[in-house]
C-alpha positions in Angstrom: 38.4 -11.4 -5.5 38.7 -13.2 -8.9 41.6 -15.3 -7.6 39.6 -16.2 -4.5 36.7 -17.4 -6.7 38.9 -19.5 -8.8 40.4 -21.1 -5.7 36.9 -21.7 -4.3 35.9 -23.4 -7.5 38.9 -25.7 -7.3 38.2 -26.6 -3.7 34.5 -27.2 -4.4 35.3 -29.3 -7.4 37.7 -31.4 -5.3 35.2 -31.9 -2.5 32.4 -32.9 -4.9 34.7 -35.1 -6.9 35.7 -37.0 -3.8 32.0 -37.8 -3.1 30.3 -40.9 -4.2 27.1 -40.6 -6.4 25.0 -41.4 -3.4 26.6 -38.6 -1.4 25.9 -36.2 -4.3 22.2 -36.5 -4.0 20.9 -33.4 -5.7 18.2 -33.0 -3.0 21.0 -31.9 -0.7 22.1 -29.1 -3.0 20.8 -25.6 -3.5 18.6 -24.6 -6.4 19.9 -21.0 -6.2 23.0 -19.4 -4.7 23.7 -15.7 -4.4 27.2 -14.4 -3.7 28.3 -10.8 -3.2 29.4 -8.1 -0.8 26.0 -6.2 -0.7 23.7 -8.7 1.0 21.4 -6.9 3.5 19.9 -9.6 5.6 17.9 -7.4 8.0 18.7 -9.8 10.8 21.9 -8.2 11.9 24.1 -10.8 10.3 26.9 -10.1 7.8 27.0 -12.6 5.0 28.4 -12.8 1.5 26.4 -15.9 0.2 22.9 -17.2 0.4 21.6 -20.6 -0.6 18.0 -21.4 -1.6 16.3 -24.8 -2.0 12.7 -24.9 -3.1 10.8 -22.0 -1.4 13.2 -21.7 1.5 16.5 -20.1 2.5 18.6 -23.1 3.6 21.9 -21.4 4.5 23.7 -18.1 4.7 27.4 -17.4 5.3 30.5 -16.8 3.3 31.4 -18.3 -0.1 33.5 -21.0 1.4 30.6 -22.2 3.5 27.9 -21.9 0.8 29.5 -22.9 -2.5 29.7 -26.6 -1.6 25.9 -26.6 -1.9 26.3 -25.8 -5.6 25.5 -28.6 -8.1 25.4 -28.7 -11.9 21.8 -27.5 -11.9 22.3 -24.7 -9.3 21.8 -21.2 -10.6 24.7 -19.1 -9.3 24.1 -15.3 -9.2 27.2 -13.2 -8.7 25.7 -9.9 -7.5 28.7 -7.6 -8.2 27.7 -4.1 -7.3 24.0 -5.1 -6.9 22.4 -5.7 -3.6 20.2 -8.5 -2.3 17.5 -7.8 0.3 14.4 -9.6 1.6 11.4 -9.1 -0.7 9.4 -6.0 0.1 6.1 -6.3 1.9 3.2 -4.1 1.1 1.8 -3.0 4.5 -1.3 -1.4 3.0 -3.0 -1.1 -0.3 -5.7 -2.2 -2.7 -4.5 -4.9 -5.0 -7.8 -5.3 -6.9 -8.1 -1.5 -7.5 -4.5 -1.5 -8.9 -5.7 -4.2 -11.3 -8.9 -2.3 -12.2 -7.4 1.1 -12.6 -4.8 -0.2 -15.0 -7.6 -0.4 -17.6 -9.3 2.9 -16.8 -8.7 6.6 -17.7 -5.7 7.9 -15.7 -6.1 11.5 -14.7 -3.1 11.8 -12.4 -0.8 14.8 -12.3 3.0 14.6 -12.5 5.1 12.7 -11.6 2.5 9.9 -12.1 0.6 11.4 -15.0 0.3 14.5 -17.1 -2.9 16.3 -16.0 -2.3 20.0 -14.9 -5.7 21.6 -15.2 -9.5 21.0 -15.5 -9.1 21.7 -19.2 -6.6 18.8 -19.4 -9.2 16.6 -17.7 -11.9 17.6 -20.3 -9.5 16.9 -23.2 -8.3 13.6 -21.7 -11.9 12.4 -21.4 -12.8 13.5 -24.9 -9.7 11.7 -26.3 -10.5 8.6 -24.3 -14.0 8.4 -25.7 -12.7 9.0 -29.3 -9.7 6.6 -29.1 -11.8 3.8 -27.6 -14.9 4.4 -29.8 -17.1 4.4 -26.7 -20.8 4.5 -27.6 -23.2 7.1 -26.3 -24.7 6.1 -22.9 -21.7 4.0 -21.8 -20.1 5.0 -18.5 -16.8 6.8 -18.6 -14.8 6.2 -15.4 -11.5 7.9 -14.6 -9.3 8.2 -11.5 -6.5 10.1 -10.0 -7.3 13.8 -10.4 -5.8 15.9 -7.7 -7.4 19.3 -7.1 -4.3 20.4 -5.1 -2.2 20.2 -8.3 -4.8 21.6 -10.8 -4.3 25.1 -12.1 -7.8 26.0 -10.9 -7.1 24.6 -7.4 -10.6 23.1 -7.2 -12.5 19.9 -8.0 -14.0 19.6 -11.5 -17.8 19.8 -11.2 -20.7 18.7 -13.3 -20.4 21.8 -15.6 -16.8 21.0 -16.3 -17.4 17.4 -17.0 -20.4 18.3 -19.2 -17.9 20.0 -21.5 -16.3 16.6 -22.0 -19.6 14.9 -22.9 -23.3 15.2 -22.3 -24.0 11.9 -24.0 -22.0 9.7 -21.7 -22.3 9.4 -17.9 -18.9 10.4 -16.5 -17.6 9.7 -13.0 -14.0 10.5 -12.0 -12.4 9.6 -8.7 -10.2 11.9 -6.7 -6.6 10.8 -6.1 -7.4 10.2 -2.4 -10.1 7.7 -3.3 -12.4 9.7 -0.9 -14.3 11.9 -3.4 -15.9 11.6 -6.8 -17.0 14.1 -9.4 -19.7 13.4 -11.9 -21.4 15.1 -14.9 -25.1 15.8 -15.3 -25.9 12.6 -17.1 -24.3 10.5 -14.4 -26.2 12.4 -11.7 -29.5 12.1 -13.6 -29.1 8.3 -14.2 -28.3 7.9 -10.5 -31.4 9.9 -9.7 -29.4 12.4 -7.7 -31.3 15.6 -7.1 -31.5 18.4 -4.5 -33.8 16.1 -2.5 -31.5 13.1 -2.4 -30.8 11.8 1.1 -27.1 11.6 1.7 -25.8 8.5 3.7 -24.4 9.1 7.1 -20.7 9.9 6.9 -20.9 11.6 3.5 -21.4 15.0 1.9 -23.0 16.0 -1.4 -21.5 19.3 -2.4 -24.1 21.8 -3.8 -24.1 24.9 -5.9 -23.5 28.1 -3.8 -26.8 29.5 -2.6 -28.7 26.4 -3.8 -29.5 22.8 -2.9 -28.7 21.6 -6.4 -25.8 19.0 -6.5 -22.6 20.4 -8.0 -21.4 16.9 -8.9 -18.8 16.4 -6.2 -19.5 13.6 -3.6 -17.5 13.0 -0.4 -16.9 9.7 1.4 -20.1 7.5 1.8 -22.0 9.8 -0.6 -19.8 8.4 -3.4 -21.9 5.2 -3.3 -24.7 7.2 -4.8 -22.8 7.1 -8.1 -21.9 4.1 -10.3 -18.5 2.5 -9.7 -15.9 1.2 -12.1 -17.6 -2.3 -12.1 -19.8 -1.1 -14.9 -16.8 -0.6 -17.2 -14.8 -3.8 -16.8 -16.1 -7.3 -17.3 -15.7 -10.0 -14.7 -13.4 -12.0 -16.9 -11.3 -9.0 -17.8 -11.1 -8.1 -14.1 -9.5 -11.5 -13.2 -7.0 -11.2 -16.0 -6.1 -7.7 -14.8 -5.5 -9.1 -11.3 -2.9 -11.6 -12.8 -1.2 -8.6 -14.5 -1.4 -6.5 -11.3 0.6 -9.2 -9.4 3.3 -8.8 -12.0 3.2 -5.0 -11.5 3.8 -5.4 -7.8 6.6 -7.9 -8.4 8.3 -5.4 -10.7 8.6 -3.1 -7.6 10.3 -5.9 -5.6 7.1 -6.7 -3.7 6.5 -10.3 -2.7 3.5 -9.8 -0.3 0.6 -7.6 -1.3 -2.3 -6.3 0.7 -5.9 -6.4 -0.7 -8.0 -4.2 1.6 -11.6 -3.2 1.8 -13.1 -6.4 0.2 -16.1 -8.5 0.8 -16.2 -12.1 2.0 -17.6 -13.2 -1.3 -14.8 -11.5 -3.2 -12.2 -13.3 -1.1 -13.9 -16.6 -1.8 -13.7 -15.9 -5.5 -10.1 -14.8 -5.2 -9.2 -18.0 -3.4 -11.0 -20.1 -6.1 -9.0 -18.4 -8.8 -5.8 -18.9 -6.8 -6.5 -22.6 -6.4 -6.9 -22.9 -10.2 -3.6 -21.0 -10.7 -1.6 -19.8 -7.7 -0.6 -16.2 -7.7 3.1 -15.6 -8.0 3.3 -13.5 -4.9 1.3 -13.6 -1.6 -1.9 -11.6 -1.1 -3.2 -10.8 2.4 -6.9 -9.7 2.3 -8.8 -7.6 4.8 -12.6 -7.7 4.9 -14.3 -4.3 4.9 -16.1 -4.2 8.2 -18.1 -1.0 7.8 -21.0 -2.4 5.7 -21.2 -5.9 7.3 -23.8 -6.9 9.9 -22.7 -8.3 13.3 -23.7 -11.7 12.1 -21.6 -11.4 9.0 -18.6 -10.1 11.0 -18.9 -13.0 13.4 -18.2 -15.3 10.5 -14.9 -13.7 9.6 -11.7 -15.3 10.9 -8.0 -15.0 10.2 -6.4 -17.6 7.9 -3.2 -19.1 9.2 -2.3 -20.6 5.8 -2.3 -19.3 2.3 -4.6 -20.8 -0.4 -2.8 -20.4 -3.7 -1.1 -17.4 -2.3 -4.2 -15.9 -0.7 -5.3 -15.6 2.9 -7.6 -13.5 5.1 -5.6 -11.3 7.4 -8.4 -9.7 9.4 -11.0 -6.9 9.2 -10.6 -3.3 8.3 -12.7 -0.3 9.3 -12.7 3.2 7.8 -13.2 5.9 10.4 -12.7 9.1 8.4 -11.5 10.6 5.1 -8.2 11.9 3.8 -6.1 15.0 4.5 -5.4 15.6 0.8 -9.2 15.6 0.3 -9.6 17.7 3.4 -12.0 15.2 4.9 -9.7 13.8 7.7 -11.5 14.1 11.0 -9.6 16.6 13.2 -9.9 17.7 16.8 -9.0 21.3 15.9 -10.1 23.3 12.9 -8.4 23.2 9.5 -6.3 26.2 8.7 -7.8 26.1 5.2 -10.7 23.8 4.6 -12.8 23.0 1.5 -14.7 25.8 -0.2 -17.7 27.2 1.7 -17.1 25.5 5.1 -17.2 27.4 8.4 -14.1 28.5 10.1 -14.5 25.8 12.7 -14.5 23.0 10.1 -12.9 19.8 11.5 -14.5 17.3 8.9 -16.4 14.4 10.2 -16.5 10.7 10.9 -17.3 8.3 8.1 -18.4 5.5 10.6 -20.1 5.6 13.9 -17.4 5.4 16.6 -19.6 3.6 19.0 -20.4 0.9 16.5 -16.7 0.6 15.7 -15.8 0.1 19.4 -18.4 -2.7 19.9 -17.2 -4.5 16.8 -13.5 -4.2 17.6 -14.1 -5.7 21.0 -15.9 -8.7 19.5 -13.2 -9.2 16.8 -10.3 -9.0 19.2 -12.0 -11.3 21.6 -11.9 -13.9 18.8 -8.2 -12.9 18.0 -9.2 -11.5 14.6 -6.7 -8.7 13.6 -8.1 -5.3 13.1 -7.0 -2.4 10.8 -8.6 1.0 11.1 -8.2 3.7 8.6 -7.7 6.9 10.6 -6.0 10.0 9.2 -7.1 12.9 11.4 -6.2 13.0 15.1 -9.9 12.8 16.2 -10.4 9.6 14.2 -7.1 8.3 15.6 -8.4 9.0 19.1 -11.5 6.9 18.5 -9.4 4.2 16.9 -7.2 4.0 20.0 -10.2 4.2 22.4 -11.7 1.2 20.6 -8.6 -0.9 21.2 -8.3 0.3 24.8 -11.9 -0.7 25.5 -11.3 -4.1 23.9 -8.3 -5.0 26.1 -9.4 -3.3 29.3 -9.1 -5.4 32.4 -6.7 -8.0 31.1 -3.1 -8.2 30.2 -2.8 -6.8 26.7 -2.9 -9.6 24.1 -0.7 -9.7 21.0 -3.4 -8.2 18.9 -1.2 -6.0 16.6 -4.1 -3.7 15.6 -3.0 -1.2 13.0 -3.8 2.4 12.5 -3.8 2.8 8.7 -2.3 6.1 7.5 -2.1 7.8 11.0 -1.2 11.0 9.2 -2.1 13.5 11.9 -1.3 11.5 15.0 -0.2 13.5 18.0 2.7 12.9 20.4 0.4 12.0 23.3 -1.4 9.5 21.0 1.9 7.9 20.2 2.4 7.3 23.9 -1.0 5.5 24.1 -0.1 3.5 20.9 3.0 2.2 22.6 1.2 1.3 25.8 -1.6 -0.6 23.9 0.6 -2.4 21.4 -0.9 -0.7 18.4 1.1 -0.5 15.1 1.0 2.7 13.1 1.3 2.1 9.4 2.3 5.5 7.9 1.3 6.7 4.5 4.7 8.2 4.3 4.7 9.3 0.7 2.6 12.3 1.8 5.4 14.7 2.5 6.3 14.7 -1.2 2.9 14.3 -2.9 0.9 16.6 -0.6 3.3 18.1 1.9 2.9 21.6 0.4 -0.9 21.2 0.4 -0.9 20.0 4.1 1.0 23.2 5.1 -2.0 25.2 3.8 -4.6 22.8 5.3 -3.1 22.4 8.7 -0.3 24.9 9.2 3.4 24.2 9.5 3.3 22.7 13.0 0.8 20.0 12.3 2.0 19.4 8.8 5.5 18.9 10.0 4.3 16.0 12.2 2.7 14.2 9.2 4.0 10.5 9.3 6.1 11.1 12.4 8.5 8.2 11.8 11.3 9.5 14.0 9.0 10.1 17.0 7.8 6.6 16.6 11.3 5.1 16.4 12.3 7.0 19.5 9.5 5.4 21.4 10.5 1.9 20.2 7.1 1.4 18.6 6.9 -1.1 15.7 5.7 0.6 12.6 5.3 0.2 8.8 5.1 2.5 5.8 3.0 2.1 2.6 1.9 3.6 -0.7 -1.8 2.9 -0.5 -1.8 1.9 -4.1 -3.4 2.7 -6.5 -3.5 6.1 -4.9 0.1 6.2 -5.9 1.9 3.4 -7.7 3.4 0.6 -5.5 6.9 2.0 -6.0 8.8 0.9 -2.9 12.1 2.7 -3.6 10.2 6.0 -3.9 8.4 5.2 -0.7 11.7 4.6 1.0 13.2 7.7 -0.5 10.4 10.0 0.7 10.5 8.4 4.2 14.2 9.2 4.4 14.2 12.7 2.7 10.7 14.2 3.4 11.1 16.7 0.6 8.0 18.3 -0.8 7.3 19.0 -4.5 8.5 22.6 -3.9 11.8 21.4 -2.3 10.8 22.2 1.2 11.9 19.7 3.9 8.7 18.9 5.8 9.6 18.0 9.4 13.3 17.3 9.1 13.3 15.9 12.6 10.9 13.1 11.5 13.2 11.6 8.8 14.2 8.0 9.0 17.6 6.4 8.1 17.6 4.2 5.1 18.0 1.1 7.3 14.9 2.2 9.3 12.9 2.7 6.2 14.0 -0.8 4.9 12.9 -2.3 8.3 9.4 -0.9 7.8 8.9 -2.6 4.4 10.6 -5.9 5.5 10.7 -7.0 9.1 8.2 -4.4 10.3 5.6 -5.4 7.8 6.2 -9.1 8.4 5.6 -8.5 12.1 2.4 -6.5 11.3 1.1 -9.6 9.4 2.1 -12.0 12.2 4.6 -13.5 9.6 7.9 -12.5 11.2 8.9 -16.2 11.4 8.4 -16.7 7.7 9.3 -13.4 6.1 11.1 -10.1 6.5 14.8 -11.1 6.6 17.3 -13.3 4.8 17.5 -16.0 7.5 17.8 -19.8 7.1 14.4 -21.4 7.4 12.5 -18.4 6.2 10.7 -18.0 2.8 12.9 -17.3 -0.2 11.3 -14.0 -0.9 14.1 -11.8 -2.2 14.8 -8.7 -4.3 17.9 -7.6 -6.2 18.5 -3.9 -6.4 20.9 -2.3 -8.9 23.0 -0.9 -6.0 23.3 -0.9 -2.3 20.6 1.5 -0.9 22.7 2.0 2.3 25.6 3.5 0.4 23.8 5.3 -2.5 23.2 9.1 -2.3 19.9 9.5 -0.4 18.8 11.9 -3.1 19.0 9.0 -5.6 17.1 6.4 -3.6 14.0 6.7 -5.7 15.9 6.0 -8.9 17.4 2.7 -7.7 16.2 0.0 -10.1 14.7 -3.4 -9.2 16.8 -5.9 -11.1 15.0 -9.2 -10.1 12.4 -10.4 -7.7 12.1 -13.9 -6.3 8.9 -15.2 -4.5 8.9 -18.6 -2.9 12.4 -19.2 -4.5 11.1 -18.5 -8.0 12.1 -15.6 -10.2 8.9 -13.6 -10.8 10.3 -10.5 -12.3 13.5 -9.7 -14.3 14.3 -6.1 -15.0 17.0 -4.5 -17.1 20.0 -6.7 -17.0 22.5 -3.9 -17.6 
């Protein structure tokens, strides 16, 4: 190999030396060239060299074909044992929340954090108050606690959080993002009492045998409590977003999703992006649930990015989460939340009839729709809404997306294929909550969580995601869990639903680009496409699948520019 490179250098030097200065116009050369044996293009081509000029891939091929594009200013990267892939695409997540949460109290359990019990939560809050010299009366906001992993196997309540402080309002968010817990001061300041009216689509948990709030709020009832906006200033929030873009880039991500946002927020995001472009792309989705019909009618899809930001469509939330046991099911939970009846199936968080009407109006205007639906009953309504919208005409290329689709059934997958719907699976669930789901739903339903293999067998386009900040935007761990499906206890949850490494890579490259209507621009290392690339420490196709999660990101390129450099060793 070394001799070949020396010979190529001689040949290239001779070719360039024979050219006149006019023929050596630097505009014709590459800014960046990669050479190596582990280039995974994702477009079914085998190449050993890639050339980049500006923000575009200009050529792929072998070294003999590509090295003549090298000039004195070209950066040449010899990959060696490292692998080059298209930049990873975040199919679903919450960019702004990743930014905000990075400055808040993290109450996550391993492997993300260290919390193992409610006592740990109490101590962590006390330490946070002390370490940050937080004055009495100022809101304490934490996130990431997981009742399924706590020693007590329950949510912390107002009494637990009162042990942390009675002079600070305290609100902590469940790892799912679908429940909050608050102390007595937070409840009092929010004027939450036994008589408080709970919004439709929410639940306020109460003390057994009483109407008194216990401090735990589900779904829309969370809005009764203060949010994290009272903790972080606007200026700090925008700085945190800049830092969050770097966090995503460190995981090899070159396109991010920012979901559940308002039109006003997107306008502000674009304004900041015009002042200083974000290093990676951000696709935003307007939260449809709270908007009026008039407001929704003003939302449209952006074709072009503004400083790295565009509107991708509208998102609706139809139910809760399986890890929070609020996913809306057609059949009862095997084990539901404390105190519920044996026939508990959870509940919708949004009126299905309103959803159907609004989806029809949006798809008629060709505005893409995402719908959060975890339980099979919520998924049924999501699918019905799309079916109604396209009834009586040839099915348009709408690419509506079921976000999460955790408990989708086989018969629903058949309808998904027929209607051209894309499932985006929250496929880290088997590891993070697989053991919990076996208790909640029984082995048969739990084993069909994120049924990637059944989806592939039907030739249905699909994607996978982390739903960050619920879990960090770690794409290699996401790929690993999709391939291995091993729970925390070591159990293989639904071995028949495992993906190959290449199939998992498809879901975070070509599949995700297709979901965003960007398959002509992103998702593969193909001449003419955007130079969004990631270098991994080794080839994920040949590494031991058990080690996939440990494969390091070495460098990330967005629009042809290096936006993250990891450990060079």
